[in-house]
PDBQT receptor file of N, H, CA, C and O in Angstrom, charges set to zero:
ATOM      1  N   MET A   1       1.516  -6.025   6.930  1.00  0.00    +0.000 N 
ATOM      2  CA  MET A   1       0.842  -5.035   6.127  1.00  0.00    +0.000 C 
ATOM      3  C   MET A   1      -0.410  -4.591   6.864  1.00  0.00    +0.000 C 
ATOM      4  O   MET A   1      -1.182  -5.426   7.338  1.00  0.00    +0.000 OA
ATOM      5  N   PRO A   2      -0.616  -3.290   6.966  1.00  0.00    +0.000 N 
ATOM      6  CA  PRO A   2      -1.793  -2.786   7.676  1.00  0.00    +0.000 C 
ATOM      7  C   PRO A   2      -3.087  -3.090   6.917  1.00  0.00    +0.000 C 
ATOM      8  O   PRO A   2      -3.085  -3.255   5.697  1.00  0.00    +0.000 OA
ATOM      9  N   SER A   3      -4.175  -3.158   7.656  1.00  0.00    +0.000 N 
ATOM     10  H   SER A   3      -4.176  -3.024   8.647  1.00  0.00    +0.000 HD
ATOM     11  CA  SER A   3      -5.491  -3.339   7.044  1.00  0.00    +0.000 C 
ATOM     12  C   SER A   3      -5.946  -2.014   6.439  1.00  0.00    +0.000 C 
ATOM     13  O   SER A   3      -5.300  -0.986   6.637  1.00  0.00    +0.000 OA
ATOM     14  N   LEU A   4      -7.046  -2.037   5.708  1.00  0.00    +0.000 N 
ATOM     15  H   LEU A   4      -7.571  -2.872   5.546  1.00  0.00    +0.000 HD
ATOM     16  CA  LEU A   4      -7.586  -0.818   5.099  1.00  0.00    +0.000 C 
ATOM     17  C   LEU A   4      -7.927   0.206   6.176  1.00  0.00    +0.000 C 
ATOM     18  O   LEU A   4      -7.632   1.391   6.017  1.00  0.00    +0.000 OA
ATOM     19  N   ILE A   5      -8.538  -0.232   7.255  1.00  0.00    +0.000 N 
ATOM     20  H   ILE A   5      -8.778  -1.194   7.384  1.00  0.00    +0.000 HD
ATOM     21  CA  ILE A   5      -8.896   0.679   8.351  1.00  0.00    +0.000 C 
ATOM     22  C   ILE A   5      -7.636   1.309   8.934  1.00  0.00    +0.000 C 
ATOM     23  O   ILE A   5      -7.604   2.512   9.191  1.00  0.00    +0.000 OA
ATOM     24  N   GLU A   6      -6.610   0.510   9.141  1.00  0.00    +0.000 N 
ATOM     25  H   GLU A   6      -6.636  -0.467   8.932  1.00  0.00    +0.000 HD
ATOM     26  CA  GLU A   6      -5.351   1.039   9.673  1.00  0.00    +0.000 C 
ATOM     27  C   GLU A   6      -4.732   2.041   8.701  1.00  0.00    +0.000 C 
ATOM     28  O   GLU A   6      -4.197   3.064   9.126  1.00  0.00    +0.000 OA
ATOM     29  N   LEU A   7      -4.799   1.754   7.398  1.00  0.00    +0.000 N 
ATOM     30  H   LEU A   7      -5.234   0.922   7.052  1.00  0.00    +0.000 HD
ATOM     31  CA  LEU A   7      -4.264   2.683   6.408  1.00  0.00    +0.000 C 
ATOM     32  C   LEU A   7      -4.981   4.029   6.461  1.00  0.00    +0.000 C 
ATOM     33  O   LEU A   7      -4.352   5.080   6.338  1.00  0.00    +0.000 OA
ATOM     34  N   LEU A   8      -6.284   3.992   6.643  1.00  0.00    +0.000 N 
ATOM     35  H   LEU A   8      -6.795   3.139   6.743  1.00  0.00    +0.000 HD
ATOM     36  CA  LEU A   8      -7.057   5.226   6.673  1.00  0.00    +0.000 C 
ATOM     37  C   LEU A   8      -6.744   6.067   7.908  1.00  0.00    +0.000 C 
ATOM     38  O   LEU A   8      -7.024   7.266   7.931  1.00  0.00    +0.000 OA
ATOM     39  N   GLN A   9      -6.173   5.453   8.916  1.00  0.00    +0.000 N 
ATOM     40  H   GLN A   9      -5.946   4.479   8.896  1.00  0.00    +0.000 HD
ATOM     41  CA  GLN A   9      -5.835   6.170  10.139  1.00  0.00    +0.000 C 
ATOM     42  C   GLN A   9      -4.412   6.713  10.121  1.00  0.00    +0.000 C 
ATOM     43  O   GLN A   9      -4.029   7.458  11.023  1.00  0.00    +0.000 OA
ATOM     44  N   LEU A  10      -3.626   6.357   9.122  1.00  0.00    +0.000 N 
ATOM     45  H   LEU A  10      -3.936   5.751   8.389  1.00  0.00    +0.000 HD
ATOM     46  CA  LEU A  10      -2.244   6.810   9.044  1.00  0.00    +0.000 C 
ATOM     47  C   LEU A  10      -2.155   8.233   8.502  1.00  0.00    +0.000 C 
ATOM     48  O   LEU A  10      -3.023   8.680   7.751  1.00  0.00    +0.000 OA
ATOM     49  N   SER A  11      -1.104   8.931   8.889  1.00  0.00    +0.000 N 
ATOM     50  H   SER A  11      -0.400   8.568   9.499  1.00  0.00    +0.000 HD
ATOM     51  CA  SER A  11      -0.854  10.260   8.337  1.00  0.00    +0.000 C 
ATOM     52  C   SER A  11      -0.278  10.110   6.928  1.00  0.00    +0.000 C 
ATOM     53  O   SER A  11       0.093   9.011   6.517  1.00  0.00    +0.000 OA
ATOM     54  N   ARG A  12      -0.207  11.213   6.198  1.00  0.00    +0.000 N 
ATOM     55  H   ARG A  12      -0.509  12.106   6.532  1.00  0.00    +0.000 HD
ATOM     56  CA  ARG A  12       0.369  11.171   4.851  1.00  0.00    +0.000 C 
ATOM     57  C   ARG A  12       1.823  10.697   4.886  1.00  0.00    +0.000 C 
ATOM     58  O   ARG A  12       2.242   9.935   4.015  1.00  0.00    +0.000 OA
ATOM     59  N   VAL A  13       2.578  11.129   5.861  1.00  0.00    +0.000 N 
ATOM     60  H   VAL A  13       2.238  11.748   6.569  1.00  0.00    +0.000 HD
ATOM     61  CA  VAL A  13       3.985  10.710   5.966  1.00  0.00    +0.000 C 
ATOM     62  C   VAL A  13       4.067   9.195   6.174  1.00  0.00    +0.000 C 
ATOM     63  O   VAL A  13       4.882   8.516   5.549  1.00  0.00    +0.000 OA
ATOM     64  N   GLU A  14       3.222   8.683   7.050  1.00  0.00    +0.000 N 
ATOM     65  H   GLU A  14       2.560   9.235   7.557  1.00  0.00    +0.000 HD
ATOM     66  CA  GLU A  14       3.210   7.242   7.302  1.00  0.00    +0.000 C 
ATOM     67  C   GLU A  14       2.758   6.473   6.065  1.00  0.00    +0.000 C 
ATOM     68  O   GLU A  14       3.284   5.398   5.773  1.00  0.00    +0.000 OA
ATOM     69  N   LEU A  15       1.782   7.021   5.334  1.00  0.00    +0.000 N 
ATOM     70  H   LEU A  15       1.355   7.894   5.571  1.00  0.00    +0.000 HD
ATOM     71  CA  LEU A  15       1.328   6.370   4.103  1.00  0.00    +0.000 C 
ATOM     72  C   LEU A  15       2.445   6.334   3.063  1.00  0.00    +0.000 C 
ATOM     73  O   LEU A  15       2.634   5.322   2.388  1.00  0.00    +0.000 OA
ATOM     74  N   CYS A  16       3.181   7.432   2.932  1.00  0.00    +0.000 N 
ATOM     75  H   CYS A  16       3.027   8.254   3.480  1.00  0.00    +0.000 HD
ATOM     76  CA  CYS A  16       4.291   7.465   1.978  1.00  0.00    +0.000 C 
ATOM     77  C   CYS A  16       5.360   6.452   2.357  1.00  0.00    +0.000 C 
ATOM     78  O   CYS A  16       5.961   5.820   1.487  1.00  0.00    +0.000 OA
ATOM     79  N   ASP A  17       5.597   6.297   3.652  1.00  0.00    +0.000 N 
ATOM     80  H   ASP A  17       5.109   6.810   4.359  1.00  0.00    +0.000 HD
ATOM     81  CA  ASP A  17       6.570   5.314   4.122  1.00  0.00    +0.000 C 
ATOM     82  C   ASP A  17       6.104   3.898   3.795  1.00  0.00    +0.000 C 
ATOM     83  O   ASP A  17       6.890   3.077   3.320  1.00  0.00    +0.000 OA
ATOM     84  N   GLN A  18       4.827   3.611   4.048  1.00  0.00    +0.000 N 
ATOM     85  H   GLN A  18       4.188   4.277   4.434  1.00  0.00    +0.000 HD
ATOM     86  CA  GLN A  18       4.273   2.293   3.713  1.00  0.00    +0.000 C 
ATOM     87  C   GLN A  18       4.351   2.033   2.212  1.00  0.00    +0.000 C 
ATOM     88  O   GLN A  18       4.687   0.929   1.784  1.00  0.00    +0.000 OA
ATOM     89  N   LEU A  19       4.041   3.047   1.419  1.00  0.00    +0.000 N 
ATOM     90  H   LEU A  19       3.768   3.944   1.767  1.00  0.00    +0.000 HD
ATOM     91  CA  LEU A  19       4.096   2.917  -0.044  1.00  0.00    +0.000 C 
ATOM     92  C   LEU A  19       5.517   2.594  -0.501  1.00  0.00    +0.000 C 
ATOM     93  O   LEU A  19       5.709   1.718  -1.344  1.00  0.00    +0.000 OA
ATOM     94  N   ALA A  20       6.505   3.286   0.044  1.00  0.00    +0.000 N 
ATOM     95  H   ALA A  20       6.349   3.998   0.729  1.00  0.00    +0.000 HD
ATOM     96  CA  ALA A  20       7.903   3.035  -0.326  1.00  0.00    +0.000 C 
ATOM     97  C   ALA A  20       8.324   1.617   0.057  1.00  0.00    +0.000 C 
ATOM     98  O   ALA A  20       8.982   0.928  -0.723  1.00  0.00    +0.000 OA
ATOM     99  N   GLN A  21       7.945   1.187   1.254  1.00  0.00    +0.000 N 
ATOM    100  H   GLN A  21       7.411   1.747   1.888  1.00  0.00    +0.000 HD
ATOM    101  CA  GLN A  21       8.310  -0.165   1.708  1.00  0.00    +0.000 C 
ATOM    102  C   GLN A  21       7.681  -1.234   0.816  1.00  0.00    +0.000 C 
ATOM    103  O   GLN A  21       8.348  -2.188   0.416  1.00  0.00    +0.000 OA
ATOM    104  N   LEU A  22       6.411  -1.071   0.512  1.00  0.00    +0.000 N 
ATOM    105  H   LEU A  22       5.870  -0.296   0.837  1.00  0.00    +0.000 HD
ATOM    106  CA  LEU A  22       5.729  -2.081  -0.303  1.00  0.00    +0.000 C 
ATOM    107  C   LEU A  22       6.224  -2.065  -1.741  1.00  0.00    +0.000 C 
ATOM    108  O   LEU A  22       6.340  -3.117  -2.370  1.00  0.00    +0.000 OA
ATOM    109  N   THR A  23       6.516  -0.877  -2.267  1.00  0.00    +0.000 N 
ATOM    110  H   THR A  23       6.422  -0.022  -1.757  1.00  0.00    +0.000 HD
ATOM    111  CA  THR A  23       7.041  -0.793  -3.631  1.00  0.00    +0.000 C 
ATOM    112  C   THR A  23       8.372  -1.521  -3.730  1.00  0.00    +0.000 C 
ATOM    113  O   THR A  23       8.601  -2.273  -4.677  1.00  0.00    +0.000 OA
ATOM    114  N   ASP A  24       9.252  -1.302  -2.754  1.00  0.00    +0.000 N 
ATOM    115  H   ASP A  24       9.066  -0.691  -1.985  1.00  0.00    +0.000 HD
ATOM    116  CA  ASP A  24      10.547  -1.994  -2.741  1.00  0.00    +0.000 C 
ATOM    117  C   ASP A  24      10.365  -3.503  -2.620  1.00  0.00    +0.000 C 
ATOM    118  O   ASP A  24      11.036  -4.267  -3.314  1.00  0.00    +0.000 OA
ATOM    119  N   ALA A  25       9.469  -3.932  -1.750  1.00  0.00    +0.000 N 
ATOM    120  H   ALA A  25       8.924  -3.311  -1.187  1.00  0.00    +0.000 HD
ATOM    121  CA  ALA A  25       9.238  -5.361  -1.549  1.00  0.00    +0.000 C 
ATOM    122  C   ALA A  25       8.606  -5.993  -2.787  1.00  0.00    +0.000 C 
ATOM    123  O   ALA A  25       8.898  -7.141  -3.120  1.00  0.00    +0.000 OA
ATOM    124  N   HIS A  26       7.740  -5.241  -3.466  1.00  0.00    +0.000 N 
ATOM    125  H   HIS A  26       7.503  -4.308  -3.196  1.00  0.00    +0.000 HD
ATOM    126  CA  HIS A  26       7.045  -5.770  -4.647  1.00  0.00    +0.000 C 
ATOM    127  C   HIS A  26       8.022  -6.099  -5.766  1.00  0.00    +0.000 C 
ATOM    128  O   HIS A  26       7.781  -7.021  -6.545  1.00  0.00    +0.000 OA
ATOM    129  N   LEU A  27       9.109  -5.368  -5.854  1.00  0.00    +0.000 N 
ATOM    130  H   LEU A  27       9.305  -4.619  -5.220  1.00  0.00    +0.000 HD
ATOM    131  CA  LEU A  27      10.098  -5.609  -6.898  1.00  0.00    +0.000 C 
ATOM    132  C   LEU A  27      10.749  -6.985  -6.773  1.00  0.00    +0.000 C 
ATOM    133  O   LEU A  27      11.238  -7.535  -7.760  1.00  0.00    +0.000 OA
ATOM    134  N   ASP A  28      10.757  -7.541  -5.561  1.00  0.00    +0.000 N 
ATOM    135  H   ASP A  28      10.361  -7.095  -4.759  1.00  0.00    +0.000 HD
ATOM    136  CA  ASP A  28      11.381  -8.844  -5.319  1.00  0.00    +0.000 C 
ATOM    137  C   ASP A  28      10.441 -10.022  -5.567  1.00  0.00    +0.000 C 
ATOM    138  O   ASP A  28      10.871 -11.174  -5.528  1.00  0.00    +0.000 OA
ATOM    139  N   ILE A  29       9.163  -9.742  -5.822  1.00  0.00    +0.000 N 
ATOM    140  H   ILE A  29       8.814  -8.805  -5.854  1.00  0.00    +0.000 HD
ATOM    141  CA  ILE A  29       8.175 -10.812  -6.008  1.00  0.00    +0.000 C 
ATOM    142  C   ILE A  29       8.006 -11.075  -7.502  1.00  0.00    +0.000 C 
ATOM    143  O   ILE A  29       7.664 -10.161  -8.252  1.00  0.00    +0.000 OA
ATOM    144  N   PRO A  30       8.240 -12.306  -7.941  1.00  0.00    +0.000 N 
ATOM    145  CA  PRO A  30       8.065 -12.622  -9.359  1.00  0.00    +0.000 C 
ATOM    146  C   PRO A  30       6.620 -12.401  -9.819  1.00  0.00    +0.000 C 
ATOM    147  O   PRO A  30       5.674 -12.731  -9.104  1.00  0.00    +0.000 OA
ATOM    148  N   GLU A  31       6.469 -11.846 -11.007  1.00  0.00    +0.000 N 
ATOM    149  H   GLU A  31       7.238 -11.579 -11.587  1.00  0.00    +0.000 HD
ATOM    150  CA  GLU A  31       5.150 -11.593 -11.595  1.00  0.00    +0.000 C 
ATOM    151  C   GLU A  31       4.402 -12.912 -11.759  1.00  0.00    +0.000 C 
ATOM    152  O   GLU A  31       4.998 -13.930 -12.109  1.00  0.00    +0.000 OA
ATOM    153  N   GLY A  32       3.107 -12.890 -11.507  1.00  0.00    +0.000 N 
ATOM    154  H   GLY A  32       2.623 -12.063 -11.222  1.00  0.00    +0.000 HD
ATOM    155  CA  GLY A  32       2.282 -14.072 -11.676  1.00  0.00    +0.000 C 
ATOM    156  C   GLY A  32       2.008 -14.830 -10.393  1.00  0.00    +0.000 C 
ATOM    157  O   GLY A  32       1.079 -15.637 -10.346  1.00  0.00    +0.000 OA
ATOM    158  N   LEU A  33       2.785 -14.594  -9.360  1.00  0.00    +0.000 N 
ATOM    159  H   LEU A  33       3.539 -13.939  -9.399  1.00  0.00    +0.000 HD
ATOM    160  CA  LEU A  33       2.526 -15.257  -8.082  1.00  0.00    +0.000 C 
ATOM    161  C   LEU A  33       1.373 -14.562  -7.369  1.00  0.00    +0.000 C 
ATOM    162  O   LEU A  33       1.126 -13.376  -7.589  1.00  0.00    +0.000 OA
ATOM    163  N   ASP A  34       0.671 -15.296  -6.519  1.00  0.00    +0.000 N 
ATOM    164  H   ASP A  34       0.872 -16.259  -6.340  1.00  0.00    +0.000 HD
ATOM    165  CA  ASP A  34      -0.416 -14.711  -5.742  1.00  0.00    +0.000 C 
ATOM    166  C   ASP A  34       0.070 -13.523  -4.917  1.00  0.00    +0.000 C 
ATOM    167  O   ASP A  34      -0.644 -12.531  -4.769  1.00  0.00    +0.000 OA
ATOM    168  N   GLU A  35       1.275 -13.626  -4.386  1.00  0.00    +0.000 N 
ATOM    169  H   GLU A  35       1.855 -14.432  -4.507  1.00  0.00    +0.000 HD
ATOM    170  CA  GLU A  35       1.825 -12.548  -3.576  1.00  0.00    +0.000 C 
ATOM    171  C   GLU A  35       1.975 -11.259  -4.385  1.00  0.00    +0.000 C 
ATOM    172  O   GLU A  35       1.825 -10.162  -3.845  1.00  0.00    +0.000 OA
ATOM    173  N   SER A  36       2.269 -11.392  -5.668  1.00  0.00    +0.000 N 
ATOM    174  H   SER A  36       2.391 -12.283  -6.107  1.00  0.00    +0.000 HD
ATOM    175  CA  SER A  36       2.404 -10.226  -6.537  1.00  0.00    +0.000 C 
ATOM    176  C   SER A  36       1.047  -9.553  -6.736  1.00  0.00    +0.000 C 
ATOM    177  O   SER A  36       0.954  -8.325  -6.743  1.00  0.00    +0.000 OA
ATOM    178  N   VAL A  37       0.006 -10.352  -6.894  1.00  0.00    +0.000 N 
ATOM    179  H   VAL A  37       0.082 -11.349  -6.888  1.00  0.00    +0.000 HD
ATOM    180  CA  VAL A  37      -1.349  -9.810  -7.053  1.00  0.00    +0.000 C 
ATOM    181  C   VAL A  37      -1.763  -9.071  -5.782  1.00  0.00    +0.000 C 
ATOM    182  O   VAL A  37      -2.316  -7.973  -5.849  1.00  0.00    +0.000 OA
ATOM    183  N   VAL A  38      -1.497  -9.671  -4.635  1.00  0.00    +0.000 N 
ATOM    184  H   VAL A  38      -1.048 -10.562  -4.580  1.00  0.00    +0.000 HD
ATOM    185  CA  VAL A  38      -1.837  -9.052  -3.355  1.00  0.00    +0.000 C 
ATOM    186  C   VAL A  38      -1.044  -7.760  -3.170  1.00  0.00    +0.000 C 
ATOM    187  O   VAL A  38      -1.594  -6.758  -2.711  1.00  0.00    +0.000 OA
ATOM    188  N   ALA A  39       0.227  -7.773  -3.517  1.00  0.00    +0.000 N 
ATOM    189  H   ALA A  39       0.673  -8.587  -3.889  1.00  0.00    +0.000 HD
ATOM    190  CA  ALA A  39       1.065  -6.581  -3.375  1.00  0.00    +0.000 C 
ATOM    191  C   ALA A  39       0.546  -5.445  -4.253  1.00  0.00    +0.000 C 
ATOM    192  O   ALA A  39       0.502  -4.297  -3.810  1.00  0.00    +0.000 OA
ATOM    193  N   ARG A  40       0.154  -5.747  -5.487  1.00  0.00    +0.000 N 
ATOM    194  H   ARG A  40       0.190  -6.679  -5.846  1.00  0.00    +0.000 HD
ATOM    195  CA  ARG A  40      -0.400  -4.698  -6.375  1.00  0.00    +0.000 C 
ATOM    196  C   ARG A  40      -1.692  -4.132  -5.808  1.00  0.00    +0.000 C 
ATOM    197  O   ARG A  40      -1.920  -2.923  -5.865  1.00  0.00    +0.000 OA
ATOM    198  N   PHE A  41      -2.537  -4.995  -5.262  1.00  0.00    +0.000 N 
ATOM    199  H   PHE A  41      -2.353  -5.977  -5.216  1.00  0.00    +0.000 HD
ATOM    200  CA  PHE A  41      -3.788  -4.547  -4.649  1.00  0.00    +0.000 C 
ATOM    201  C   PHE A  41      -3.491  -3.620  -3.470  1.00  0.00    +0.000 C 
ATOM    202  O   PHE A  41      -4.110  -2.564  -3.336  1.00  0.00    +0.000 OA
ATOM    203  N   ASN A  42      -2.547  -4.013  -2.623  1.00  0.00    +0.000 N 
ATOM    204  H   ASN A  42      -2.044  -4.870  -2.732  1.00  0.00    +0.000 HD
ATOM    205  CA  ASN A  42      -2.181  -3.195  -1.468  1.00  0.00    +0.000 C 
ATOM    206  C   ASN A  42      -1.588  -1.854  -1.895  1.00  0.00    +0.000 C 
ATOM    207  O   ASN A  42      -1.849  -0.832  -1.260  1.00  0.00    +0.000 OA
ATOM    208  N   LEU A  43      -0.797  -1.850  -2.958  1.00  0.00    +0.000 N 
ATOM    209  H   LEU A  43      -0.585  -2.680  -3.474  1.00  0.00    +0.000 HD
ATOM    210  CA  LEU A  43      -0.254  -0.588  -3.468  1.00  0.00    +0.000 C 
ATOM    211  C   LEU A  43      -1.384   0.348  -3.894  1.00  0.00    +0.000 C 
ATOM    212  O   LEU A  43      -1.340   1.548  -3.623  1.00  0.00    +0.000 OA
ATOM    213  N   ARG A  44      -2.392  -0.205  -4.558  1.00  0.00    +0.000 N 
ATOM    214  H   ARG A  44      -2.428  -1.180  -4.778  1.00  0.00    +0.000 HD
ATOM    215  CA  ARG A  44      -3.539   0.630  -4.970  1.00  0.00    +0.000 C 
ATOM    216  C   ARG A  44      -4.266   1.195  -3.757  1.00  0.00    +0.000 C 
ATOM    217  O   ARG A  44      -4.661   2.360  -3.760  1.00  0.00    +0.000 OA
ATOM    218  N   LEU A  45      -4.446   0.376  -2.717  1.00  0.00    +0.000 N 
ATOM    219  H   LEU A  45      -4.125  -0.571  -2.714  1.00  0.00    +0.000 HD
ATOM    220  CA  LEU A  45      -5.112   0.859  -1.506  1.00  0.00    +0.000 C 
ATOM    221  C   LEU A  45      -4.335   2.000  -0.865  1.00  0.00    +0.000 C 
ATOM    222  O   LEU A  45      -4.914   3.009  -0.462  1.00  0.00    +0.000 OA
ATOM    223  N   ILE A  46      -3.024   1.833  -0.774  1.00  0.00    +0.000 N 
ATOM    224  H   ILE A  46      -2.554   1.013  -1.101  1.00  0.00    +0.000 HD
ATOM    225  CA  ILE A  46      -2.198   2.862  -0.139  1.00  0.00    +0.000 C 
ATOM    226  C   ILE A  46      -2.213   4.135  -0.967  1.00  0.00    +0.000 C 
ATOM    227  O   ILE A  46      -2.241   5.230  -0.406  1.00  0.00    +0.000 OA
ATOM    228  N   ARG A  47      -2.196   4.017  -2.279  1.00  0.00    +0.000 N 
ATOM    229  H   ARG A  47      -2.173   3.127  -2.735  1.00  0.00    +0.000 HD
ATOM    230  CA  ARG A  47      -2.221   5.209  -3.129  1.00  0.00    +0.000 C 
ATOM    231  C   ARG A  47      -3.549   5.946  -3.027  1.00  0.00    +0.000 C 
ATOM    232  O   ARG A  47      -3.586   7.168  -3.168  1.00  0.00    +0.000 OA
ATOM    233  N   ARG A  48      -4.632   5.228  -2.785  1.00  0.00    +0.000 N 
ATOM    234  H   ARG A  48      -4.601   4.235  -2.670  1.00  0.00    +0.000 HD
ATOM    235  CA  ARG A  48      -5.955   5.853  -2.689  1.00  0.00    +0.000 C 
ATOM    236  C   ARG A  48      -6.247   6.407  -1.297  1.00  0.00    +0.000 C 
ATOM    237  O   ARG A  48      -7.087   7.298  -1.168  1.00  0.00    +0.000 OA
ATOM    238  N   ALA A  49      -5.596   5.922  -0.273  1.00  0.00    +0.000 N 
ATOM    239  H   ALA A  49      -4.914   5.198  -0.378  1.00  0.00    +0.000 HD
ATOM    240  CA  ALA A  49      -5.894   6.314   1.103  1.00  0.00    +0.000 C 
ATOM    241  C   ALA A  49      -5.807   7.829   1.333  1.00  0.00    +0.000 C 
ATOM    242  O   ALA A  49      -6.652   8.362   2.052  1.00  0.00    +0.000 OA
ATOM    243  N   PRO A  50      -4.825   8.555   0.759  1.00  0.00    +0.000 N 
ATOM    244  CA  PRO A  50      -4.798  10.007   1.007  1.00  0.00    +0.000 C 
ATOM    245  C   PRO A  50      -6.057  10.718   0.524  1.00  0.00    +0.000 C 
ATOM    246  O   PRO A  50      -6.437  11.734   1.106  1.00  0.00    +0.000 OA
ATOM    247  N   ALA A  51      -6.698  10.234  -0.492  1.00  0.00    +0.000 N 
ATOM    248  H   ALA A  51      -6.390   9.408  -0.965  1.00  0.00    +0.000 HD
ATOM    249  CA  ALA A  51      -7.929  10.854  -0.982  1.00  0.00    +0.000 C 
ATOM    250  C   ALA A  51      -9.029  10.799   0.056  1.00  0.00    +0.000 C 
ATOM    251  O   ALA A  51      -9.857  11.708   0.120  1.00  0.00    +0.000 OA
ATOM    252  N   PHE A  52      -9.060   9.750   0.875  1.00  0.00    +0.000 N 
ATOM    253  H   PHE A  52      -8.387   9.012   0.823  1.00  0.00    +0.000 HD
ATOM    254  CA  PHE A  52     -10.055   9.644   1.925  1.00  0.00    +0.000 C 
ATOM    255  C   PHE A  52      -9.810  10.668   3.035  1.00  0.00    +0.000 C 
ATOM    256  O   PHE A  52     -10.752  11.116   3.689  1.00  0.00    +0.000 OA
ATOM    257  N   HIS A  53      -8.557  11.031   3.242  1.00  0.00    +0.000 N 
ATOM    258  H   HIS A  53      -7.792  10.667   2.711  1.00  0.00    +0.000 HD
ATOM    259  CA  HIS A  53      -8.218  12.017   4.262  1.00  0.00    +0.000 C 
ATOM    260  C   HIS A  53      -8.733  13.397   3.896  1.00  0.00    +0.000 C 
ATOM    261  O   HIS A  53      -9.024  14.206   4.777  1.00  0.00    +0.000 OA
ATOM    262  N   GLU A  54      -8.848  13.673   2.603  1.00  0.00    +0.000 N 
ATOM    263  H   GLU A  54      -8.611  13.016   1.887  1.00  0.00    +0.000 HD
ATOM    264  CA  GLU A  54      -9.255  14.993   2.144  1.00  0.00    +0.000 C 
ATOM    265  C   GLU A  54     -10.757  15.201   2.225  1.00  0.00    +0.000 C 
ATOM    266  O   GLU A  54     -11.221  16.336   2.119  1.00  0.00    +0.000 OA
ATOM    267  N   ARG A  55     -11.513  14.160   2.407  1.00  0.00    +0.000 N 
ATOM    268  H   ARG A  55     -11.136  13.237   2.493  1.00  0.00    +0.000 HD
ATOM    269  CA  ARG A  55     -12.980  14.282   2.435  1.00  0.00    +0.000 C 
ATOM    270  C   ARG A  55     -13.459  14.853   3.732  1.00  0.00    +0.000 C 
ATOM    271  O   ARG A  55     -14.663  15.023   3.924  1.00  0.00    +0.000 OA
TER     272      ARG A  55
């Protein structure tokens, strides 16, 4: 999984690809596990990253 800095350097197409990959992977993680919390956090970061590109 890319870091926040790496996410901010990705294009919109690359961000959408990362979002799709993580969303698919998140479905396989049982709710309540630490990995699920981390995956949700990463999904939020990826969803917010395009807003930084517009600034």
